[in-house]
VEXDREN-2710 file (C-alpha; in Angstrom, 1 decimal):
% VEXDREN-2710
k/r/px/py/pz
1/MET/-59.3/50.3/119.9
2/GLU/-57.7/47.0/118.7
3/PHE/-60.0/44.2/117.8
4/GLY/-59.1/40.5/117.7
5/PHE/-57.9/37.8/120.0
6/THR/-54.7/37.7/121.9
7/LEU/-53.1/34.3/122.2
8/ASN/-51.2/35.4/125.3
9/ARG/-54.4/35.7/127.3
10/THR/-54.3/31.9/127.9
11/ALA/-51.7/30.4/130.1
12/ASN/-51.3/27.3/127.9
13/ALA/-50.8/27.9/124.1
14/SER/-51.9/24.3/123.4
15/ALA/-55.4/25.4/124.3
16/TRP/-55.6/27.0/120.9
17/ARG/-55.2/23.8/119.0
18/LEU/-58.4/22.7/117.3
19/LEU/-58.1/19.0/118.1
20/PRO/-59.6/18.1/121.5
21/ASN/-57.6/16.3/124.1
22/GLY/-58.6/13.7/126.6
23/TRP/-59.9/16.3/129.1
24/ASP/-62.4/17.5/126.5
25/PHE/-63.9/14.1/126.3
26/VAL/-64.4/14.2/130.1
27/ALA/-65.9/17.7/130.1
28/PHE/-68.2/17.5/127.0
29/PRO/-70.5/14.8/128.5
30/LEU/-71.1/17.1/131.5
31/ILE/-72.0/20.0/129.3
32/ILE/-74.3/17.9/127.1
33/CYS/-76.0/16.6/130.3
34/VAL/-76.6/20.2/131.4
35/ILE/-78.0/21.2/128.0
36/ALA/-80.2/18.0/128.0
37/MET/-81.5/18.9/131.5
38/ALA/-82.4/22.4/130.4
39/ALA/-84.2/21.1/127.2
40/VAL/-86.2/18.5/129.2
41/GLY/-87.2/21.1/131.7
42/PHE/-88.3/23.6/129.0
43/HIS/-90.3/21.0/127.2
44/GLN/-92.1/20.1/130.4
45/THR/-93.0/23.7/131.3
46/MET/-94.6/24.2/127.8
47/ALA/-96.9/21.2/128.3
48/PRO/-100.7/21.8/128.6
49/MET/-102.1/22.6/132.0
50/ALA/-104.2/19.5/131.9
51/THR/-101.1/17.3/132.3
52/LEU/-100.8/18.5/135.9
53/HIS/-104.3/17.2/136.7
54/GLU/-103.4/13.9/135.0
55/GLN/-100.2/13.4/136.9
56/VAL/-100.4/12.0/140.4
57/ILE/-97.5/12.3/142.8
58/SER/-96.3/8.7/143.3
59/LEU/-94.2/7.7/146.3
60/ASP/-92.4/5.1/144.1
61/PRO/-88.7/5.9/144.6
62/SER/-88.1/5.3/140.9
63/ASN/-89.8/8.7/140.2
64/LEU/-87.4/10.6/142.5
65/PRO/-84.7/11.3/139.8
66/GLU/-87.3/13.0/137.6
67/TYR/-88.7/14.9/140.6
68/ALA/-85.2/15.9/141.7
69/LEU/-84.4/17.2/138.2
70/ARG/-87.5/19.4/138.0
71/THR/-86.9/20.8/141.5
72/THR/-83.3/21.6/140.7
73/LEU/-84.1/23.4/137.5
74/ARG/-86.7/25.5/139.4
75/MET/-84.1/26.4/142.0
76/LEU/-81.4/27.2/139.4
77/ALA/-83.9/29.4/137.5
78/ALA/-84.7/31.2/140.7
79/MET/-81.0/31.6/141.4
80/VAL/-80.4/33.3/138.1
81/ALA/-83.3/35.7/138.7
82/SER/-82.0/36.4/142.2
83/LEU/-78.6/37.3/140.9
84/LEU/-80.0/39.7/138.4
85/PHE/-82.2/41.3/141.1
86/THR/-79.2/41.5/143.4
87/LEU/-77.0/43.3/140.9
88/ILE/-79.7/45.9/140.1
89/TYR/-81.4/46.4/143.5
90/GLY/-78.2/46.2/145.6
91/THR/-76.4/48.7/143.4
92/LEU/-79.3/51.2/143.5
93/ALA/-79.5/50.9/147.3
94/ALA/-75.7/51.3/147.8
95/LYS/-75.1/54.1/145.2
96/SER/-78.1/56.4/145.8
97/LYS/-78.8/57.8/149.2
98/ARG/-82.4/58.7/148.3
99/ALA/-83.0/55.3/146.9
100/GLU/-81.5/53.7/150.0
101/LYS/-84.1/55.4/152.2
102/VAL/-86.8/53.5/150.4
103/LEU/-85.1/50.3/149.0
104/VAL/-83.5/49.1/152.2
105/PRO/-86.7/49.3/154.4
106/ILE/-88.6/47.7/151.5
107/LEU/-86.1/44.9/151.6
108/ASP/-86.5/44.5/155.3
109/ILE/-90.3/44.2/154.8
110/LEU/-90.0/41.8/151.8
111/GLN/-87.9/39.3/153.7
112/SER/-90.4/39.3/156.6
113/VAL/-93.4/38.6/154.4
114/PRO/-94.1/34.9/154.5
115/VAL/-93.9/32.8/151.4
116/LEU/-97.6/32.1/151.9
117/GLY/-98.3/35.8/151.6
118/TYR/-96.6/35.9/148.2
119/ILE/-98.2/32.8/146.9
120/SER/-101.7/34.0/147.7
121/PHE/-101.6/36.7/144.9
122/THR/-98.7/35.7/142.6
123/VAL/-100.2/32.4/141.7
124/THR/-103.3/34.0/140.3
125/PHE/-101.1/36.5/138.4
126/PHE/-98.9/33.9/136.7
127/LEU/-101.7/31.6/135.9
128/ALA/-103.6/34.4/134.2
129/LEU/-100.5/35.1/132.1
130/PHE/-100.3/31.5/130.8
131/PRO/-103.7/30.0/131.5
132/SER/-103.3/26.9/129.3
133/ARG/-99.7/26.0/130.0
134/VAL/-97.8/24.6/132.9
135/LEU/-95.4/27.6/132.5
136/GLY/-97.7/29.7/134.6
137/ALA/-97.6/27.4/137.6
138/GLU/-93.9/26.9/137.1
139/LEU/-93.3/30.6/137.2
140/ALA/-95.3/30.9/140.4
141/ALA/-93.2/28.1/142.0
142/ILE/-90.0/29.8/140.8
143/PHE/-91.1/33.1/142.2
144/ALA/-91.8/31.5/145.6
145/ILE/-88.3/30.0/145.6
146/TRP/-86.9/33.3/144.5
147/THR/-88.4/35.0/147.5
148/SER/-86.3/32.7/149.7
149/GLN/-83.1/33.4/147.8
150/ALA/-83.0/37.0/146.7
151/TRP/-83.0/38.9/150.0
152/ASN/-79.9/37.3/151.4
153/MET/-77.9/37.8/148.3
154/THR/-79.0/41.4/148.0
155/PHE/-78.0/42.3/151.6
156/SER/-74.6/40.7/151.0
157/PHE/-74.0/42.6/147.8
158/TYR/-75.2/45.9/149.3
159/GLN/-72.9/45.4/152.3
160/SER/-69.9/44.7/150.0
161/LEU/-70.5/47.8/147.9
162/ARG/-70.8/50.0/151.0
163/THR/-67.5/48.7/152.5
164/VAL/-65.2/48.8/149.4
165/PRO/-61.8/49.9/150.7
166/ARG/-61.3/53.7/150.1
167/ASP/-57.7/53.3/148.9
168/LEU/-58.8/50.9/146.1
169/ASP/-61.6/53.3/145.2
170/GLU/-59.1/56.2/145.1
171/VAL/-56.8/54.2/142.9
172/ALA/-59.6/53.4/140.5
173/ARG/-60.6/57.0/140.3
174/GLY/-56.9/57.9/139.8
175/PHE/-56.9/55.8/136.7
176/HIS/-60.0/57.7/135.5
177/LEU/-62.2/54.7/135.4
178/THR/-65.8/55.5/134.8
179/GLY/-68.6/54.4/137.2
180/TRP/-69.4/51.5/134.9
181/GLN/-65.7/50.3/134.8
182/ARG/-65.3/50.7/138.6
183/PHE/-68.4/48.6/139.1
184/TRP/-67.2/45.7/137.1
185/LYS/-63.4/46.0/137.7
186/LEU/-63.5/46.8/141.5
187/GLU/-66.8/46.6/143.2
188/VAL/-68.2/43.3/141.8
189/PRO/-64.8/41.5/142.2
190/PHE/-64.6/42.7/145.8
191/ALA/-68.1/41.5/146.5
192/MET/-67.7/38.2/144.7
193/PRO/-66.4/35.9/147.6
194/GLY/-69.1/36.9/150.0
195/LEU/-71.8/36.8/147.2
196/ILE/-70.9/33.3/146.2
197/TRP/-71.1/32.0/149.8
198/ASN/-74.5/33.7/150.1
199/MET/-75.5/32.1/146.8
200/MET/-74.8/28.8/148.4
201/MET/-76.8/29.7/151.4
202/SER/-79.7/31.0/149.3
203/MET/-79.7/27.8/147.2
204/SER/-79.9/25.8/150.4
205/GLY/-82.6/28.2/151.8
206/GLY/-84.7/27.5/148.7
207/TRP/-85.2/23.9/150.0
208/PHE/-86.8/25.2/153.1
209/PHE/-89.8/26.4/151.2
210/VAL/-89.8/23.9/148.3
211/VAL/-92.9/22.2/149.8
212/ALA/-94.9/25.4/149.8
213/SER/-93.8/26.3/146.3
214/GLU/-94.7/22.9/144.6
215/SER/-98.0/22.3/146.4
216/ILE/-100.1/25.4/145.7
217/THR/-103.6/26.0/146.7
218/VAL/-105.6/29.0/145.5
219/GLY/-109.1/29.1/146.7
220/ASP/-110.7/25.9/145.7
221/GLN/-108.0/25.1/143.1
222/SER/-105.0/23.0/144.0
223/ILE/-101.9/22.7/141.8
224/THR/-99.2/20.2/142.5
225/LEU/-96.0/20.4/140.5
226/PRO/-93.9/17.2/140.2
227/GLY/-90.8/17.7/142.4
228/ILE/-89.1/16.7/145.6
229/GLY/-91.3/19.2/147.6
230/ALA/-94.5/17.7/146.3
231/TYR/-93.1/14.2/147.0
232/LEU/-92.3/15.2/150.6
233/ALA/-95.8/16.8/151.1
234/GLN/-97.4/13.6/149.9
235/ALA/-95.2/11.5/152.2
236/ILE/-96.0/13.6/155.2
237/SER/-99.8/13.5/154.5
238/GLU/-99.6/9.7/154.3
239/LYS/-97.2/9.4/157.2
240/ASN/-94.8/7.3/155.1
241/MET/-91.5/7.3/156.8
242/HIS/-89.8/5.2/154.1
243/ALA/-90.7/7.9/151.5
244/VAL/-89.3/10.5/153.9
245/GLY/-86.0/8.5/154.0
246/TRP/-85.9/8.4/150.2
247/VAL/-86.4/12.2/150.1
248/ILE/-83.4/12.7/152.4
249/LEU/-81.2/10.4/150.2
250/ALA/-82.3/12.3/147.0
251/MET/-81.5/15.7/148.7
252/VAL/-78.0/14.4/149.6
253/ILE/-77.3/13.4/146.1
254/VAL/-78.6/16.6/144.5
255/ILE/-76.8/18.8/147.0
256/LEU/-73.5/16.9/146.4
257/ALA/-74.1/17.2/142.7
258/TYR/-74.5/21.0/142.5
259/ASP/-71.8/21.5/145.1
260/GLN/-69.3/19.7/142.9
261/LEU/-70.5/21.0/139.6
262/LEU/-71.4/24.6/140.5
263/PHE/-70.4/26.0/143.8
264/ARG/-67.0/24.3/144.3
265/PRO/-65.7/25.7/141.0
266/LEU/-67.2/29.2/141.8
267/VAL/-65.4/29.2/145.2
268/ALA/-62.1/28.2/143.7
269/TRP/-62.5/30.7/140.9
270/SER/-63.5/33.6/143.3
271/ASP/-60.3/33.1/145.4
272/LYS/-58.4/35.3/143.0
273/PHE/-60.6/38.2/144.1
274/ARG/-59.3/38.2/147.7
275/MET/-58.1/41.5/148.8
276/GLU/-54.5/40.8/150.0
277/ASN/-50.9/41.6/149.3
278/THR/-49.7/38.1/150.0
279/SER/-50.9/34.9/148.3
280/SER/-53.0/32.4/150.1
281/GLY/-51.1/29.4/151.5
282/ASP/-53.6/26.8/150.4
283/ALA/-56.2/28.1/147.9
284/PRO/-59.5/26.2/147.4
285/GLU/-59.5/23.7/144.6
286/SER/-62.1/22.2/142.2
287/TRP/-61.6/19.2/140.1
288/LEU/-64.1/20.5/137.6
289/LEU/-62.4/23.8/137.2
290/ASP/-59.1/21.9/136.8
291/VAL/-60.7/19.8/134.1
292/ILE/-62.0/22.8/132.2
293/ARG/-58.6/24.5/132.4
294/ARG/-56.9/21.5/130.9
295/THR/-59.2/21.2/127.9
296/ARG/-58.4/22.5/124.5
297/LEU/-61.6/22.8/122.5
298/ILE/-63.8/23.9/125.4
299/ARG/-61.3/26.7/126.4
300/LEU/-61.1/27.7/122.7
301/LEU/-64.9/28.1/122.8
302/LEU/-64.9/29.9/126.1
303/VAL/-62.2/32.5/125.4
304/PRO/-64.2/34.5/122.9
305/ALA/-67.1/34.8/125.3
306/GLY/-64.7/35.8/128.1
307/LEU/-63.2/38.5/125.8
308/MET/-66.6/39.8/125.0
309/VAL/-67.4/40.1/128.7
310/SER/-64.1/41.7/129.4
311/ARG/-64.6/44.3/126.6
312/ALA/-68.0/45.1/128.0
313/ALA/-66.6/45.6/131.4
314/ARG/-63.9/48.0/130.0
315/ALA/-66.4/50.0/127.9
316/PRO/-66.1/53.7/128.9
317/LEU/-69.8/53.9/129.8
318/ARG/-70.9/56.3/132.5
319/LEU/-73.6/55.5/135.0
320/PRO/-76.2/58.2/135.7
321/ALA/-74.8/60.9/138.0
322/ARG/-77.5/60.3/140.6
323/LEU/-76.3/56.7/141.0
324/ILE/-72.7/57.7/141.8
325/LEU/-71.7/58.8/145.3
326/PRO/-69.9/62.2/145.0
327/ALA/-66.1/62.0/145.2
328/ARG/-65.8/65.8/146.0
329/LYS/-67.4/68.1/148.4
330/PRO/-70.4/69.8/146.7
331/SER/-70.8/73.5/146.6
332/ALA/-73.1/75.5/148.9
333/ARG/-75.7/75.8/146.1
334/LYS/-75.6/72.1/145.3
335/LYS/-75.9/71.3/149.0
336/ALA/-79.0/73.5/149.3
337/SER/-80.5/71.9/146.2
338/SER/-79.7/68.4/147.5
339/ARG/-81.3/69.2/150.9
340/ALA/-84.4/70.4/149.1
341/GLY/-84.5/67.3/146.9
342/ASP/-84.0/65.1/150.0
343/LEU/-86.9/66.9/151.8
344/ALA/-89.2/66.5/148.8
345/TRP/-88.3/62.8/148.5
346/SER/-88.7/62.1/152.2
347/THR/-92.1/63.9/152.1
348/PHE/-93.2/61.7/149.2
349/VAL/-92.1/58.5/150.9
350/VAL/-93.9/59.5/154.2
351/LEU/-97.1/60.3/152.3
352/LEU/-97.0/57.1/150.3
353/THR/-96.4/55.1/153.5
354/LEU/-99.3/56.8/155.3
355/TYR/-101.6/56.1/152.3
356/VAL/-100.6/52.4/152.2
357/ALA/-101.1/52.1/156.0
358/TYR/-104.5/53.8/155.6
359/ARG/-105.6/51.3/153.0
360/VAL/-104.4/48.3/155.1
361/VAL/-106.1/49.6/158.2
362/SER/-109.3/50.2/156.2
363/TYR/-109.4/46.7/154.9
364/VAL/-108.4/45.0/158.1
365/SER/-110.9/46.9/160.2
366/THR/-113.7/45.2/158.2
367/GLY/-113.1/41.9/160.0
368/VAL/-110.9/42.6/163.0
369/SER/-111.6/44.4/166.3
370/TRP/-109.1/46.5/168.3
371/GLY/-108.9/43.7/170.9
372/GLU/-107.7/41.4/168.2
373/VAL/-105.1/43.9/167.1
374/GLY/-103.8/44.1/170.7
375/HIS/-103.8/40.3/170.9
376/VAL/-101.7/40.1/167.7
377/PHE/-99.1/42.5/169.0
378/VAL/-98.8/40.5/172.2
379/LEU/-98.2/37.4/170.1
380/GLY/-95.6/39.4/168.1
381/PHE/-93.7/40.3/171.3
382/ILE/-93.6/36.6/172.2
383/THR/-92.2/35.6/168.8
384/LEU/-89.7/38.6/169.1
385/ILE/-88.3/37.3/172.3
386/ARG/-88.1/33.8/170.9
387/VAL/-86.3/35.0/167.7
388/ALA/-83.9/37.2/169.6
389/LEU/-82.8/34.5/172.0
390/LEU/-82.3/31.9/169.2
391/ILE/-80.3/34.3/167.1
392/ALA/-78.1/35.1/170.1
393/ILE/-77.5/31.4/170.8
394/SER/-76.8/30.7/167.2
395/SER/-74.3/33.5/167.0
396/VAL/-72.4/32.2/170.0
397/ILE/-72.1/28.8/168.4
398/TRP/-71.5/29.6/164.7
399/VAL/-69.3/32.6/164.8
400/PRO/-66.3/30.8/166.2
401/LEU/-66.9/27.7/164.1
402/GLY/-67.4/29.9/161.0
403/VAL/-64.0/31.6/161.6
404/LEU/-62.4/28.2/162.1
405/ILE/-63.7/26.9/158.8
406/GLY/-63.1/30.1/156.8
407/LEU/-59.5/30.4/157.7
408/ARG/-58.8/26.8/156.6
409/PRO/-59.8/26.3/152.9
410/ALA/-59.0/22.6/153.0
411/LEU/-61.4/22.2/155.9
412/ALA/-64.0/24.4/154.2
413/GLU/-64.0/22.1/151.2
414/LYS/-64.9/19.2/153.4
415/ILE/-67.4/21.1/155.5
416/GLN/-69.1/22.9/152.6
417/PRO/-71.3/20.0/151.4
418/LEU/-72.3/19.1/154.9
419/ALA/-73.2/22.7/155.7
420/GLN/-75.2/23.0/152.5
421/PHE/-77.1/19.8/153.4
422/LEU/-77.9/20.9/156.9
423/ALA/-79.0/24.3/155.6
424/ALA/-81.2/22.7/153.0
425/PHE/-82.8/20.3/155.5
426/PRO/-86.5/21.3/155.5
427/ALA/-88.1/21.7/158.9
428/ASN/-91.0/19.5/157.7
429/LEU/-88.7/16.5/158.0
430/MET/-88.3/17.2/161.7
431/PHE/-92.0/17.4/162.4
432/PRO/-92.5/13.7/163.2
433/VAL/-89.6/13.7/165.7
434/PHE/-90.7/16.9/167.5
435/VAL/-94.4/16.0/167.6
436/ILE/-93.8/12.4/168.9
437/VAL/-91.3/13.6/171.6
438/ILE/-93.5/16.5/172.8
439/VAL/-96.6/14.4/173.0
440/ARG/-94.8/11.4/174.5
441/PHE/-93.2/13.4/177.3
442/HIS/-95.9/16.1/177.7
443/LEU/-93.4/18.9/176.9
444/ASN/-94.3/22.6/176.5
445/PRO/-94.7/23.4/172.8
446/ASP/-93.8/27.1/173.5
447/ILE/-90.2/26.0/174.4
448/TRP/-89.6/22.8/172.4
449/LEU/-91.0/23.9/169.1
450/SER/-88.6/26.9/169.2
451/PRO/-85.6/25.2/167.7
452/LEU/-87.5/24.6/164.5
453/ILE/-87.4/28.4/163.9
454/VAL/-83.6/28.5/163.5
455/LEU/-83.2/25.1/162.0
456/GLY/-83.0/26.6/158.5
457/THR/-82.0/30.2/159.3
458/GLN/-79.0/29.8/161.6
459/TRP/-76.9/28.9/158.6
460/TYR/-77.1/32.4/157.3
461/ILE/-74.8/33.4/160.2
462/LEU/-72.4/30.5/159.5
463/PHE/-72.1/31.1/155.8
464/ASN/-71.6/34.8/156.1
465/VAL/-69.0/34.4/158.8
466/ILE/-67.2/31.8/156.6
467/ALA/-67.3/34.3/153.8
468/GLY/-65.9/37.1/156.0
469/ALA/-63.1/34.8/157.3
470/THR/-62.4/33.7/153.7
471/ALA/-62.1/37.3/152.5
472/TYR/-59.9/38.3/155.5
473/PRO/-56.6/39.4/154.0
474/ASN/-53.7/37.1/154.7
475/ASP/-51.3/40.0/155.3
476/TYR/-53.5/41.1/158.2
477/ARG/-53.2/37.6/159.7
478/GLU/-49.4/37.6/159.2
479/VAL/-49.1/41.0/161.0
480/ALA/-51.1/39.7/163.9
481/ALA/-48.9/36.6/164.0
482/ASN/-45.7/38.7/163.9
483/PHE/-46.9/40.8/166.8
484/ARG/-47.9/37.7/168.6
485/ILE/-51.5/38.7/169.1
486/ARG/-53.3/35.7/170.4
487/GLY/-56.3/34.6/172.4
488/TRP/-59.1/37.0/173.2
489/GLN/-56.9/40.0/172.0
490/TRP/-56.7/38.4/168.5
491/TRP/-60.5/38.0/168.4
492/ARG/-61.2/41.5/169.7
493/ASN/-58.6/43.5/167.7
494/ALA/-58.1/41.4/164.6
495/MET/-60.8/38.8/163.6
496/LEU/-64.1/40.1/165.0
497/PRO/-63.7/43.6/163.4
498/GLY/-62.8/42.0/160.1
499/ILE/-65.8/39.7/159.9
500/PHE/-68.3/42.0/161.7
501/PRO/-69.9/43.5/158.5
502/TYR/-70.4/40.0/157.2
503/TYR/-71.9/38.8/160.5
504/ILE/-74.3/41.7/160.5
505/THR/-75.5/40.7/157.0
506/GLY/-76.0/37.1/158.1
507/ALA/-77.7/38.2/161.3
508/ILE/-80.2/40.5/159.5
509/THR/-81.1/37.8/157.0
510/ALA/-81.3/35.1/159.8
511/SER/-83.5/37.3/161.9
512/GLY/-85.9/38.0/159.0
513/GLY/-85.8/34.3/158.0
514/ALA/-86.6/33.2/161.5
515/TRP/-89.7/35.4/161.6
516/ASN/-90.8/33.8/158.3
517/ALA/-89.9/30.3/159.6
518/SER/-92.0/30.8/162.7
519/ILE/-95.1/30.3/160.6
520/VAL/-94.0/26.8/159.8
521/SER/-92.4/26.1/163.2
522/GLU/-95.0/27.4/165.7
523/TYR/-97.8/25.4/164.2
524/VAL/-96.8/21.9/163.2
525/GLN/-98.8/18.8/162.1
526/TRP/-98.0/15.2/161.7
527/GLY/-101.0/13.2/160.5
528/ASP/-104.0/14.2/162.7
529/THR/-101.8/15.5/165.6
530/ARG/-101.4/19.3/165.7
531/LEU/-99.2/21.3/168.0
532/ALA/-99.2/25.1/168.3
533/ALA/-97.0/27.5/170.3
534/HIS/-98.1/30.9/171.3
535/GLY/-96.7/33.4/168.8
536/LEU/-97.4/35.4/165.7
537/GLY/-96.2/32.7/163.3
538/ALA/-98.9/30.2/164.7
539/TYR/-101.5/33.0/164.4
540/ILE/-100.7/33.5/160.7
541/ALA/-100.6/29.8/160.0
542/GLN/-104.0/29.2/161.7
543/THR/-105.7/32.2/160.0
544/THR/-104.3/31.1/156.6
545/ALA/-105.7/27.6/157.1
546/ALA/-109.1/29.2/158.0
547/GLY/-109.0/31.5/155.0
548/ASP/-109.7/34.6/157.1
549/PHE/-108.0/37.3/154.9
550/PRO/-108.4/40.3/157.1
551/LYS/-106.6/38.5/160.0
552/ILE/-104.0/37.1/157.6
553/ILE/-103.2/40.7/156.4
554/LEU/-103.1/41.9/160.0
555/GLY/-100.7/39.1/161.0
556/ILE/-98.4/39.8/158.0
557/ALA/-98.5/43.6/158.6
558/ALA/-97.7/43.1/162.3
559/MET/-94.8/40.7/161.4
560/SER/-93.4/43.2/158.8
561/LEU/-93.7/46.0/161.4
562/PHE/-91.8/44.0/164.0
563/VAL/-89.0/43.0/161.6
564/THR/-88.6/46.5/160.3
565/LEU/-88.5/48.1/163.8
566/PHE/-86.1/45.3/165.0
567/ASN/-83.8/46.0/162.1
568/ARG/-84.0/49.8/162.4
569/LEU/-83.4/49.8/166.2
570/LEU/-80.7/47.1/166.4
571/TRP/-79.2/45.8/163.2
572/ARG/-79.0/49.0/161.1
573/PRO/-77.1/51.0/163.8
574/LEU/-74.7/48.0/164.1
575/TYR/-74.5/48.0/160.3
576/ALA/-73.6/51.7/160.2
577/TYR/-71.0/51.2/162.9
578/ALA/-69.4/48.4/160.9
579/GLU/-69.5/50.5/157.7
580/SER/-67.8/53.5/159.3
581/ARG/-65.4/52.0/161.9
582/LEU/-64.6/48.5/160.8
583/ARG/-63.6/48.8/157.1
584/LEU/-60.6/46.9/155.8
585/ASP/-58.8/50.0/154.6
END
């Protein structure tokens, strides 16, 4: 193996000159600002715990830049953790059939568990790890944000790994690439466009629960972390509309900042991973990526790191055989052994499930009657009908618009920041409007509180459809144009089959997120005015406020059961259909 650097790896030989150019002086301040932000955040997390009790959330707008910085750092830390989780968990679920039987249902359950359900036990755990430092509370907040980001990204990555075109996989095997090399050279690049769009959605989804993550109550102990979420919670409690307006302005600035500095460059960079035989007519662009490409010194510093990553991806490592889907038909002996192993594994999973169910039932029965259980399941059916109708309406609206945006990169660049802002818009900010209108006109909360459920989750459908349309090969579009396939025939035979796997991923995540959002949306409060709709979400919110833990666990268990069955009976069959019949190969 030859070691050293190859100058021909860069398009511009001037990039190897040691003296910086004018573009370096533009890029270096941005890099220094990022390093300074990370240093400030690290210093604040290592402060003593007593500083949180001394700090009072002030509604003075001059404090918002600091609050925005701390909230953004928490969300970026959660994003990094979500990416690592996605690569590991999604790969195991996609590569191992035995692991898939456990990991995918667990993922369905995890996305249905409310953030309040995680906070109730994770906060105590992290505070016990670092009892005298702010780091414990910060990790608890980051974990809460992570729960709103990881599931969507994992589903997207899992879907991409399951739908890698067979011809590309055969070519990779024909070149005798190991499982490790196929993963980094084929599977991860193929999944990259969809993963990045889902990262954007996950980043925006984190804003939806930022209030719950920064204002934490454990028993009689309340912990408030400085941030935009805590600022918003304080503004709502004081009914300060001016402060709510400042929150909206701060969110717009922060979203525009990380859109331009993070996601826009990633979208432009990931365009090279599109599966196509013809080049894109108008590829997405990023001024920051162009600046970095024109620098000298920064590129000189980045190339060695890039070469190290490339060498690691080309390393002839072999993944464990159990994680690799068999390329050849196994023998009769191996089939019998595999069936025996599958039977043993399935038996273990069933027994473990029964044991967990027994423990849950035993605990819940201490404070809940059978009549209460029946009442909870009736409320669950009400929320199920509400979620199904809203997902159907959202699909009809956002699928055509997502295709329209995804097929036009120039339009996507303009729409992207707006879509991120709308996706990040917390439902809490709409409480005053909905409460005032419902009370003023004596409207039915069961109907008019429902839109709050999909306010933050409908964007999962839009972003995944945009990702699918963006990844749709240009040569397929040209073939359809040459055969003059238009109108409904174009949708039915060309576009809908191409984006259907992406839509299913978005619909699964949107459905699970809608169940989670029902806790916030079916029970709203503005000042002393409270409105509640009939549903499982309102039940969990009310029992959580009352501190009735057996009923809380009953509500969470019922919600997890409804989400899992809904996915098993509807979304998973559609997912299998998309995987087997609608592959781009």
